[in-house]
C-alpha positions in Angstrom: 0.1 14.2 -8.6 3.6 13.7 -10.3 2.6 16.9 -12.4 1.6 18.6 -9.5 4.7 18.0 -7.9 6.7 18.7 -10.8 5.7 22.4 -10.1 7.0 22.4 -7.2 10.7 24.1 -8.0 12.2 20.4 -8.4 14.7 19.0 -10.6 12.8 16.3 -11.3 10.7 15.4 -14.6 7.1 14.8 -14.5 8.4 11.5 -15.8 10.7 11.0 -13.1 8.3 11.7 -10.3 6.1 9.4 -12.5 8.3 6.2 -11.9 9.2 7.6 -8.8 5.8 6.8 -7.3 5.1 3.8 -9.1 8.2 2.2 -8.0 7.2 3.4 -4.4 3.7 1.3 -4.5 4.6 -1.5 -5.9 7.9 -1.9 -3.1 4.7 -0.6 -0.7 3.0 -3.7 -1.9 5.8 -5.8 -2.1 6.6 -5.4 1.6 2.5 -5.8 2.8 2.5 -8.9 1.2 5.8 -10.4 2.9 3.9 -9.3 5.8 5.4 -6.1 7.1 4.2 -3.3 7.9 4.8 -0.3 6.1 4.6 3.4 7.8 5.0 6.8 6.0 5.4 9.4 8.0 2.3 12.0 8.1 0.4 9.7 5.7 -0.6 6.5 6.0 0.7 3.1 8.0 -0.3 0.0 5.7 -0.8 -3.5 6.3 -2.3 -6.8 4.8 -4.3 -8.8 6.4 -7.0 -11.6 5.0 -10.3 -12.3 6.8 -11.6 -16.0 6.5 -15.1 -17.1 7.1 -13.9 -20.0 8.8 -15.2 -23.0 5.6 -14.1 -26.2 6.0 -13.9 -27.6 2.6 -14.8 -31.0 1.5 -11.8 -33.5 0.1 -13.1 -33.1 -3.8 -13.0 -28.7 -3.4 -10.8 -27.7 -5.5 -9.8 -23.4 -5.5 -10.1 -22.7 -9.2 -10.0 -18.9 -9.1 -8.7 -16.1 -6.9 -9.5 -16.2 -2.7 -11.3 -13.2 -3.2 -10.3 -10.0 -2.0 -7.5 -8.6 0.8 -8.4 -5.7 2.5 -5.6 -3.2 3.0 -6.5 -1.3 5.8 -4.4 2.0 6.2 -5.0 4.1 8.6 -3.8 8.0 8.5 -0.9 8.1 11.0 -1.4 11.0 13.7 0.3 14.2 14.3 3.6 14.1 15.6 5.1 17.2 15.0 4.7 20.3 17.6 3.8 23.7 16.7 7.1 26.1 17.5 
């Protein structure tokens, strides 16, 4: 993606664009994990959700690994632009 974007008359190098995209992904993830919804106009809305099965754990049960997957429910945003 960075290489493609750099070919469109931008003053930024492929490395600069790749760095921006990498930081963007990290910041989007951070905001979602902080409970915030991140909307990128004309692209998607990112938010985290957690699914649980309501399991009641005994007193000797310990979580050794991760809690499983945390689905990222991103949906496309509607096109709000007006056609001239």
